[in-house]
MIDOSE-1310 file (N, C-alpha, C; in nm, 2 decimals, decimal comma, always signed):
residues 219
minv	-4,53/+0,55/+1,00/-4,44/+0,64/+0,90/-4,32/+0,66/+1,00; -4,19/+0,65/+0,96/-4,08/+0,71/+1,06/-4,07/+0,86/+1,07; -4,05/+0,91/+1,18/-4,04/+1,07/+1,19/-3,89/+1,11/+1,13; -3,89/+1,26/+1,10/-3,79/+1,30/+1,03/-3,65/+1,31/+1,12
plrs	-3,66/+1,31/+1,25/-3,53/+1,30/+1,34/-3,49/+1,13/+1,32; -3,59/+1,04/+1,33/-3,53/+0,90/+1,32/-3,51/+0,86/+1,19; -3,56/+0,92/+1,09/-3,51/+0,88/+0,95/-3,37/+0,95/+0,92; -3,33/+1,05/+0,97/-3,21/+1,12/+0,98/-3,12/+1,07/+1,04
aaca	-3,12/+1,00/+1,16/-3,03/+0,93/+1,24/-3,00/+0,81/+1,14; -3,13/+0,74/+1,11/-3,09/+0,61/+1,03/-3,02/+0,62/+0,92; -3,02/+0,75/+0,83/-2,96/+0,78/+0,71/-2,81/+0,80/+0,76; -2,80/+0,86/+0,87/-2,65/+0,91/+0,91/-2,57/+0,79/+0,93
allf	-2,64/+0,70/+1,00/-2,58/+0,57/+1,04/-2,54/+0,49/+0,92; -2,62/+0,49/+0,82/-2,60/+0,42/+0,69/-2,49/+0,49/+0,63; -2,49/+0,60/+0,61/-2,38/+0,67/+0,54/-2,24/+0,65/+0,60; -2,24/+0,67/+0,74/-2,13/+0,66/+0,80/-2,09/+0,50/+0,78
ctsi	-2,16/+0,42/+0,78/-2,10/+0,27/+0,77/-2,06/+0,25/+0,62; -2,13/+0,30/+0,52/-2,07/+0,30/+0,38/-1,96/+0,38/+0,33; -1,91/+0,48/+0,43/-1,80/+0,57/+0,38/-1,69/+0,56/+0,43; -1,69/+0,47/+0,56/-1,55/+0,44/+0,60/-1,46/+0,35/+0,54
pata	-1,36/+0,39/+0,48/-1,29/+0,27/+0,42/-1,20/+0,19/+0,52; -1,13/+0,06/+0,48/-1,05/-0,02/+0,57/-0,91/+0,05/+0,54; -0,85/+0,08/+0,66/-0,71/+0,15/+0,66/-0,62/+0,04/+0,70; -0,65/-0,08/+0,73/-0,55/-0,17/+0,79/-0,43/-0,19/+0,68
qsfi	-0,30/-0,20/+0,73/-0,19/-0,23/+0,65/-0,10/-0,32/+0,72; -0,01/-0,39/+0,64/+0,09/-0,49/+0,67/+0,20/-0,49/+0,60; +0,31/-0,54/+0,65/+0,42/-0,55/+0,58/+0,44/-0,68/+0,53; +0,48/-0,67/+0,39/+0,50/-0,81/+0,33/+0,64/-0,85/+0,30
ssss	+0,67/-0,98/+0,35/+0,84/-1,03/+0,34/+0,82/-1,15/+0,26; +0,72/-1,17/+0,16/+0,73/-1,29/+0,08/+0,64/-1,24/-0,04; +0,72/-1,31/-0,16/+0,64/-1,29/-0,29/+0,51/-1,35/-0,30; +0,50/-1,45/-0,21/+0,40/-1,57/-0,19/+0,28/-1,51/-0,09
daal	+0,31/-1,40/-0,04/+0,19/-1,35/+0,07/+0,06/-1,34/-0,03; -0,03/-1,36/+0,04/-0,18/-1,37/+0,01/-0,22/-1,25/-0,06; -0,16/-1,12/+0,00/-0,20/-1,01/-0,05/-0,18/-0,99/-0,20; -0,08/-1,05/-0,25/-0,01/-1,04/-0,38/-0,09/-1,16/-0,49
tgat	-0,18/-1,20/-0,43/-0,26/-1,34/-0,52/-0,31/-1,24/-0,65; -0,25/-1,30/-0,75/-0,30/-1,25/-0,89/-0,22/-1,12/-0,93; -0,12/-1,08/-0,89/-0,03/-0,94/-0,90/+0,03/-0,96/-1,04; +0,03/-0,84/-1,08/+0,11/-0,79/-1,21/+0,26/-0,82/-1,17
venf	+0,35/-0,86/-1,25/+0,49/-0,86/-1,24/+0,56/-0,79/-1,32; +0,66/-0,68/-1,29/+0,74/-0,61/-1,36/+0,86/-0,67/-1,34; +0,94/-0,75/-1,45/+1,07/-0,81/-1,42/+1,17/-0,74/-1,50; +1,14/-0,61/-1,56/+1,25/-0,53/-1,63/+1,30/-0,58/-1,75
natt	+1,27/-0,73/-1,79/+1,33/-0,78/-1,89/+1,32/-0,74/-2,02; +1,19/-0,67/-2,04/+1,18/-0,58/-2,16/+1,24/-0,46/-2,17; +1,29/-0,40/-2,07/+1,36/-0,27/-2,07/+1,52/-0,29/-2,12; +1,56/-0,19/-2,20/+1,70/-0,19/-2,27/+1,78/-0,16/-2,13
pgsy	+1,90/-0,24/-2,10/+1,99/-0,19/-2,00/+2,05/-0,03/-2,04; +2,05/+0,03/-1,93/+2,10/+0,18/-1,95/+2,05/+0,25/-1,83; +2,09/+0,39/-1,84/+2,04/+0,48/-1,74/+1,91/+0,56/-1,78; +1,84/+0,59/-1,68/+1,70/+0,65/-1,71/+1,67/+0,75/-1,59
tnln	+1,61/+0,86/-1,65/+1,56/+0,96/-1,54/+1,43/+0,90/-1,48; +1,35/+0,83/-1,55/+1,23/+0,78/-1,50/+1,19/+0,65/-1,58; +1,11/+0,55/-1,55/+1,08/+0,44/-1,62/+0,93/+0,42/-1,62; +0,85/+0,42/-1,74/+0,71/+0,41/-1,75/+0,69/+0,29/-1,80
tgiv	+0,60/+0,19/-1,74/+0,58/+0,04/-1,78/+0,43/+0,06/-1,81; +0,38/+0,17/-1,81/+0,22/+0,17/-1,85/+0,15/+0,14/-1,72; +0,18/+0,08/-1,61/+0,10/+0,05/-1,50/+0,18/+0,14/-1,38; +0,29/+0,15/-1,40/+0,37/+0,20/-1,28/+0,46/+0,28/-1,35
tlsg	+0,51/+0,41/-1,29/+0,63/+0,49/-1,32/+0,70/+0,48/-1,22; +0,85/+0,45/-1,24/+0,94/+0,46/-1,14/+1,03/+0,61/-1,15; +1,05/+0,67/-1,07/+1,15/+0,81/-1,07/+1,23/+0,80/-0,94; +1,34/+0,89/-0,95/+1,42/+0,90/-0,85/+1,47/+1,03/-0,82
ndtl	+1,54/+1,06/-0,72/+1,61/+1,18/-0,68/+1,75/+1,20/-0,77; +1,76/+1,09/-0,83/+1,88/+1,09/-0,93/+1,88/+0,95/-1,02; +1,98/+0,94/-1,10/+1,97/+0,82/-1,20/+1,91/+0,67/-1,15; +1,82/+0,62/-1,24/+1,80/+0,49/-1,24/+1,87/+0,40/-1,35
fien	+1,92/+0,28/-1,30/+1,98/+0,19/-1,40/+1,92/+0,06/-1,41; +1,89/+0,01/-1,54/+1,87/-0,11/-1,56/+1,97/-0,17/-1,62; +2,02/-0,29/-1,55/+2,14/-0,37/-1,57/+2,11/-0,52/-1,56; +2,22/-0,59/-1,57/+2,20/-0,74/-1,52/+2,36/-0,78/-1,52
tftn	+2,45/-0,72/-1,47/+2,55/-0,75/-1,41/+2,59/-0,87/-1,32; +2,48/-0,85/-1,23/+2,48/-0,94/-1,12/+2,35/-1,04/-1,13; +2,30/-1,06/-1,23/+2,19/-1,15/-1,24/+2,22/-1,29/-1,18; +2,12/-1,33/-1,14/+2,11/-1,46/-1,07/+2,20/-1,47/-0,95
gyna	+2,23/-1,32/-0,88/+2,28/-1,29/-0,76/+2,20/-1,20/-0,70; +2,21/-1,16/-0,55/+2,15/-1,05/-0,49/+1,99/-1,04/-0,53; +1,93/-1,16/-0,51/+1,79/-1,18/-0,54/+1,75/-1,12/-0,67; +1,84/-1,13/-0,76/+1,81/-1,08/-0,90/+1,78/-1,18/-1,00
tgny	+1,72/-1,18/-1,12/+1,71/-1,27/-1,22/+1,69/-1,17/-1,35; +1,79/-1,20/-1,47/+1,76/-1,12/-1,59/+1,80/-0,97/-1,54; +1,74/-0,86/-1,61/+1,73/-0,76/-1,59/+1,68/-0,71/-1,46; +1,75/-0,59/-1,40/+1,70/-0,55/-1,27/+1,72/-0,41/-1,26
lanq	+1,64/-0,35/-1,18/+1,68/-0,19/-1,15/+1,76/-0,16/-1,02; +1,85/-0,08/-1,06/+1,97/-0,05/-0,96/+2,01/+0,09/-0,96; +2,08/+0,13/-0,86/+2,12/+0,29/-0,84/+2,29/+0,31/-0,88; +2,34/+0,19/-0,87/+2,50/+0,19/-0,87/+2,55/+0,25/-0,75
nsgf	+2,66/+0,32/-0,79/+2,72/+0,42/-0,69/+2,68/+0,56/-0,68; +2,61/+0,61/-0,79/+2,58/+0,72/-0,81/+2,43/+0,76/-0,84; +2,35/+0,69/-0,81/+2,22/+0,72/-0,85/+2,12/+0,75/-0,73; +2,00/+0,70/-0,75/+1,89/+0,75/-0,66/+1,92/+0,71/-0,50
tvlt	+1,88/+0,77/-0,41/+1,86/+0,74/-0,30/+1,73/+0,73/-0,23; +1,62/+0,80/-0,33/+1,49/+0,82/-0,31/+1,43/+0,75/-0,43; +1,34/+0,65/-0,42/+1,29/+0,59/-0,54/+1,15/+0,62/-0,55; +1,07/+0,67/-0,62/+0,92/+0,67/-0,61/+0,84/+0,58/-0,73
ldfs	+0,75/+0,51/-0,67/+0,65/+0,44/-0,76/+0,52/+0,49/-0,77; +0,50/+0,55/-0,89/+0,34/+0,61/-0,91/+0,29/+0,50/-0,97; +0,16/+0,44/-0,92/+0,07/+0,35/-0,99/-0,03/+0,43/-1,06; -0,07/+0,39/-1,19/-0,16/+0,44/-1,30/-0,30/+0,43/-1,23
stvs	-0,34/+0,31/-1,13/-0,44/+0,32/-1,08/-0,41/+0,26/-0,94; -0,50/+0,27/-0,84/-0,47/+0,23/-0,71/-0,45/+0,08/-0,69; -0,34/+0,03/-0,60/-0,33/-0,12/-0,58/-0,36/-0,12/-0,43; -0,37/-0,24/-0,39/-0,39/-0,31/-0,26/-0,26/-0,36/-0,19
afgf	-0,16/-0,37/-0,29/-0,04/-0,43/-0,23/+0,07/-0,41/-0,33; +0,20/-0,41/-0,27/+0,32/-0,41/-0,37/+0,45/-0,46/-0,32; +0,52/-0,50/-0,39/+0,65/-0,56/-0,32/+0,75/-0,60/-0,42; +0,88/-0,58/-0,39/+0,98/-0,66/-0,51/+1,08/-0,72/-0,41
nwga	+1,16/-0,78/-0,50/+1,28/-0,86/-0,46/+1,40/-0,74/-0,42; +1,47/-0,76/-0,32/+1,56/-0,66/-0,26/+1,68/-0,72/-0,23; +1,79/-0,64/-0,31/+1,95/-0,72/-0,29/+2,04/-0,61/-0,26; +2,16/-0,65/-0,22/+2,29/-0,60/-0,20/+2,29/-0,46/-0,10
snes	+2,19/-0,43/-0,03/+2,18/-0,32/+0,06/+2,24/-0,34/+0,19; +2,34/-0,23/+0,22/+2,41/-0,23/+0,33/+2,37/-0,11/+0,42; +2,28/-0,04/+0,39/+2,23/+0,07/+0,47/+2,07/+0,07/+0,52; +2,03/+0,13/+0,59/+1,89/+0,12/+0,61/+1,79/+0,21/+0,51
wvla	+1,69/+0,17/+0,50/+1,61/+0,22/+0,39/+1,46/+0,20/+0,45; +1,38/+0,32/+0,41/+1,22/+0,32/+0,47/+1,14/+0,29/+0,35; +1,06/+0,20/+0,35/+0,94/+0,19/+0,24/+0,80/+0,24/+0,29; +0,76/+0,35/+0,22/+0,63/+0,39/+0,27/+0,53/+0,38/+0,17
afdv	+0,40/+0,39/+0,18/+0,29/+0,40/+0,08/+0,18/+0,49/+0,14; +0,13/+0,57/+0,02/+0,04/+0,67/+0,02/-0,08/+0,68/-0,06; -0,20/+0,72/+0,00/-0,31/+0,73/-0,11/-0,31/+0,84/-0,22; -0,41/+0,85/-0,29/-0,41/+0,96/-0,38/-0,43/+1,08/-0,34
nnvl	-0,44/+1,10/-0,20/-0,45/+1,24/-0,14/-0,31/+1,27/-0,07; -0,22/+1,15/-0,09/-0,07/+1,20/-0,03/-0,08/+1,15/+0,13; -0,18/+1,08/+0,18/-0,21/+1,06/+0,32/-0,11/+0,90/+0,34; -0,03/+0,92/+0,43/+0,04/+0,80/+0,46/-0,04/+0,68/+0,52
lgsy	-0,03/+0,58/+0,44/-0,08/+0,46/+0,46/-0,02/+0,36/+0,54; +0,11/+0,37/+0,55/+0,20/+0,28/+0,63/+0,35/+0,28/+0,58; +0,45/+0,29/+0,66/+0,58/+0,28/+0,65/+0,67/+0,19/+0,73; +0,78/+0,14/+0,67/+0,84/+0,02/+0,72/+1,00/+0,02/+0,70
svpe	+1,08/-0,02/+0,81/+1,21/-0,03/+0,76/+1,24/-0,14/+0,70; +1,32/-0,15/+0,57/+1,34/-0,27/+0,49/+1,48/-0,33/+0,54; +1,47/-0,45/+0,60/+1,61/-0,50/+0,63/+1,73/-0,50/+0,55; +1,84/-0,49/+0,57/+1,96/-0,50/+0,48/+1,95/-0,64/+0,44
sqfs	+1,99/-0,66/+0,31/+2,02/-0,80/+0,24/+2,15/-0,83/+0,22; +2,23/-0,73/+0,20/+2,38/-0,75/+0,18/+2,40/-0,85/+0,08; +2,48/-0,97/+0,10/+2,49/-1,05/-0,01/+2,39/-1,19/-0,02; +2,30/-1,16/+0,03/+2,21/-1,27/+0,06/+2,13/-1,29/-0,11
nagd	+2,12/-1,43/-0,13/+2,05/-1,46/-0,28/+1,94/-1,55/-0,23; +1,87/-1,52/-0,11/+1,77/-1,63/-0,06/+1,62/-1,57/-0,12; +1,63/-1,47/-0,20/+1,47/-1,45/-0,25/+1,42/-1,35/-0,14; +1,52/-1,26/-0,09/+1,45/-1,15/+0,01/+1,36/-1,06/-0,07
fygi	+1,25/-1,03/+0,01/+1,11/-0,97/-0,08/+1,05/-0,90/+0,03; +1,03/-0,74/-0,01/+0,96/-0,68/+0,07/+0,86/-0,58/+0,02; +0,75/-0,57/+0,08/+0,63/-0,47/+0,03/+0,54/-0,44/+0,14; +0,44/-0,36/+0,11/+0,34/-0,32/+0,18/+0,21/-0,35/+0,12
aang	+0,10/-0,39/+0,21/-0,03/-0,43/+0,18/-0,12/-0,31/+0,24; -0,20/-0,24/+0,16/-0,29/-0,14/+0,22/-0,39/-0,10/+0,11; -0,51/-0,12/+0,13/-0,60/-0,07/+0,02/-0,60/+0,07/-0,02; -0,59/+0,11/-0,14/-0,58/+0,25/-0,20/-0,47/+0,29/-0,22
isrg	-0,36/+0,21/-0,25/-0,23/+0,27/-0,26/-0,18/+0,32/-0,40; -0,17/+0,45/-0,40/-0,14/+0,53/-0,53/+0,01/+0,53/-0,54; +0,10/+0,54/-0,46/+0,23/+0,58/-0,45/+0,31/+0,51/-0,35; +0,41/+0,45/-0,39/+0,54/+0,39/-0,29/+0,66/+0,48/-0,31
vltq	+0,72/+0,50/-0,19/+0,85/+0,57/-0,20/+0,94/+0,49/-0,09; +1,07/+0,46/-0,16/+1,16/+0,41/-0,09/+1,29/+0,50/-0,07; +1,33/+0,51/+0,06/+1,41/+0,62/+0,09/+1,53/+0,55/+0,17; +1,65/+0,59/+0,13/+1,77/+0,55/+0,20/+1,78/+0,65/+0,32
tsfg	+1,80/+0,60/+0,44/+1,80/+0,68/+0,59/+1,92/+0,66/+0,65; +2,01/+0,58/+0,61/+2,14/+0,60/+0,67/+2,26/+0,60/+0,56; +2,38/+0,65/+0,59/+2,49/+0,68/+0,50/+2,63/+0,64/+0,54; +2,64/+0,52/+0,62/+2,75/+0,50/+0,68/+2,87/+0,43/+0,58
dgpv	+2,83/+0,38/+0,48/+2,93/+0,33/+0,37/+2,94/+0,45/+0,27; +2,89/+0,55/+0,26/+2,88/+0,64/+0,15/+2,77/+0,71/+0,13; +2,77/+0,79/+0,01/+2,64/+0,90/-0,01/+2,53/+0,79/-0,08; +2,57/+0,67/-0,15/+2,48/+0,61/-0,22/+2,48/+0,44/-0,18
dyvi	+2,40/+0,38/-0,11/+2,40/+0,26/-0,10/+2,35/+0,17/-0,23; +2,44/+0,11/-0,28/+2,41/+0,03/-0,41/+2,32/-0,09/-0,39; +2,21/-0,07/-0,44/+2,08/-0,16/-0,41/+2,03/-0,21/-0,54; +1,98/-0,34/-0,52/+1,92/-0,39/-0,66/+1,77/-0,45/-0,64
idnl	+1,66/-0,40/-0,73/+1,55/-0,41/-0,71/+1,48/-0,49/-0,82; +1,43/-0,61/-0,81/+1,37/-0,69/-0,93/+1,22/-0,74/-0,87; +1,18/-0,80/-1,00/+1,04/-0,86/-0,96/+0,94/-0,80/-0,91; +0,93/-0,66/-0,95/+0,82/-0,58/-0,87/+0,68/-0,62/-0,91
rfaa	+0,61/-0,67/-0,78/+0,48/-0,70/-0,81/+0,38/-0,62/-0,73; +0,24/-0,62/-0,78/+0,15/-0,51/-0,74/+0,02/-0,57/-0,78; -0,08/-0,57/-0,68/-0,20/-0,61/-0,71/-0,32/-0,52/-0,70; -0,42/-0,52/-0,80/-0,52/-0,44/-0,80/-0,59/-0,40/-0,67
sqqg	-0,64/-0,29/-0,65/-0,71/-0,25/-0,51/-0,83/-0,33/-0,50; -0,86/-0,39/-0,36/-0,98/-0,46/-0,35/-1,13/-0,37/-0,33; -1,22/-0,43/-0,39/-1,32/-0,35/-0,37/-1,41/-0,40/-0,26; -1,47/-0,31/-0,19/-1,57/-0,36/-0,08/-1,48/-0,42/+0,02
avpe	-1,36/-0,37/+0,06/-1,31/-0,42/+0,16/-1,37/-0,43/+0,29; -1,33/-0,53/+0,39/-1,40/-0,56/+0,51/-1,33/-0,45/+0,60; -1,45/-0,40/+0,67/-1,42/-0,29/+0,78/-1,32/-0,36/+0,90; -1,25/-0,25/+0,94/-1,17/-0,29/+1,07/-1,25/-0,28/+1,20
pstw	-1,20/-0,38/+1,30/-1,31/-0,39/+1,41/-1,36/-0,26/+1,47; -1,28/-0,15/+1,49/-1,31/-0,01/+1,53/-1,44/+0,04/+1,44; -1,43/-0,01/+1,31/-1,52/+0,06/+1,22/-1,66/-0,02/+1,25; -1,64/-0,15/+1,28/-1,77/-0,24/+1,29/-1,84/-0,17/+1,44
amml	-1,76/-0,14/+1,54/-1,80/-0,07/+1,66/-1,88/+0,04/+1,64; -1,84/+0,13/+1,56/-1,90/+0,26/+1,52/-2,02/+0,22/+1,44; -2,04/+0,13/+1,35/-2,14/+0,10/+1,29/-2,27/+0,04/+1,38; -2,21/-0,04/+1,48/-2,32/-0,09/+1,55/-2,37/+0,01/+1,65
fgfg	-2,28/+0,10/+1,69/-2,33/+0,24/+1,76/-2,42/+0,30/+1,70; -2,40/+0,33/+1,58/-2,50/+0,41/+1,51/-2,64/+0,34/+1,46; -2,62/+0,22/+1,46/-2,76/+0,15/+1,44/-2,82/+0,13/+1,56; -2,74/+0,11/+1,67/-2,82/+0,11/+1,80/-2,88/+0,25/+1,84
aaga	-2,82/+0,34/+1,82/-2,88/+0,46/+1,84/-3,01/+0,49/+1,76; -3,02/+0,45/+1,63/-3,13/+0,45/+1,55/-3,25/+0,38/+1,60; -3,19/+0,24/+1,66/-3,28/+0,16/+1,73/-3,34/+0,21/+1,85; -3,27/+0,28/+1,92/-3,30/+0,34/+2,04/-3,41/+0,44/+2,03
mlrr	-3,40/+0,51/+1,92/-3,48/+0,63/+1,87/-3,63/+0,58/+1,83; -3,63/+0,45/+1,78/-3,74/+0,39/+1,74/-3,82/+0,30/+1,85; -3,74/+0,27/+1,93/-3,82/+0,22/+2,06/-3,86/+0,33/+2,14; -3,79/+0,44/+2,15/-3,86/+0,55/+2,21/-4,00/+0,59/+2,17
rkvs	-3,97/+0,62/+2,02/-4,11/+0,64/+1,94/-4,21/+0,56/+1,95; -4,20/+0,41/+1,97/-4,32/+0,32/+1,99/-4,36/+0,35/+2,13; -4,27/+0,36/+2,25/-4,34/+0,40/+2,37/-4,42/+0,51/+2,38; -4,35/+0,60/+2,33/-4,43/+0,75/+2,32/-4,58/+0,73/+2,27
gala	-4,57/+0,65/+2,13/-4,71/+0,63/+2,06/-4,80/+0,56/+2,15; -4,75/+0,45/+2,22/-4,84/+0,37/+2,31/-4,90/+0,45/+2,44; -4,79/+0,54/+2,49/-4,85/+0,59/+2,59/-4,97/+0,72/+2,55; -4,95/+0,76/+2,42/-5,05/+0,86/+2,38/-5,16/+0,81/+2,36
qta	-5,16/+0,70/+2,32/-5,30/+0,60/+2,30/-5,37/+0,57/+2,42; -5,31/+0,52/+2,53/-5,34/+0,50/+2,65/-5,40/+0,63/+2,74; -5,36/+0,74/+2,71/-5,38/+0,84/+2,77/-5,52/+0,91/+2,76
């Protein structure tokens, strides 16, 4: 029979191994990134062009610190097709994407930007999972696409961080993609190391128990 201290150590090691989530994150720069396999796509074509304070697609809610615009003036340019989301010259400089359930990755086509923007991802507890500077796309129509992959994303925030050309950098966002959170994510190397340490400690205690028992029997 395993004694109480050994059983407690083994249980603690097992609890540690099963409770630590994978927290690795990466920056996405292609709509064909493996992290977006099977992703849902919101292309805004079902949304009537006009101005909005927020947009709720049923899976993701988009809101900003100012007006959101759905338009198609520059369709087939600036990495946009059909309807797309924009801020024109008077809209948002902060855009928030609240997902109805956690996702493991999200991204979007990005066009017309001339300023610096930062994209960040947060979990349900508002803990930062990762943030990246989004490259300027300017006049590009080469399919520029950016996003973040990290298990357990609850919210994404896109923020304008430079204002050299004016108070609002006119940007275009289209083909928002997001993939459901992965279950049973593979632990990071550091987590594996801690797992092995925990099981090693439990094994050492078991070996000491056997040695102590053998000595007691020969005494």
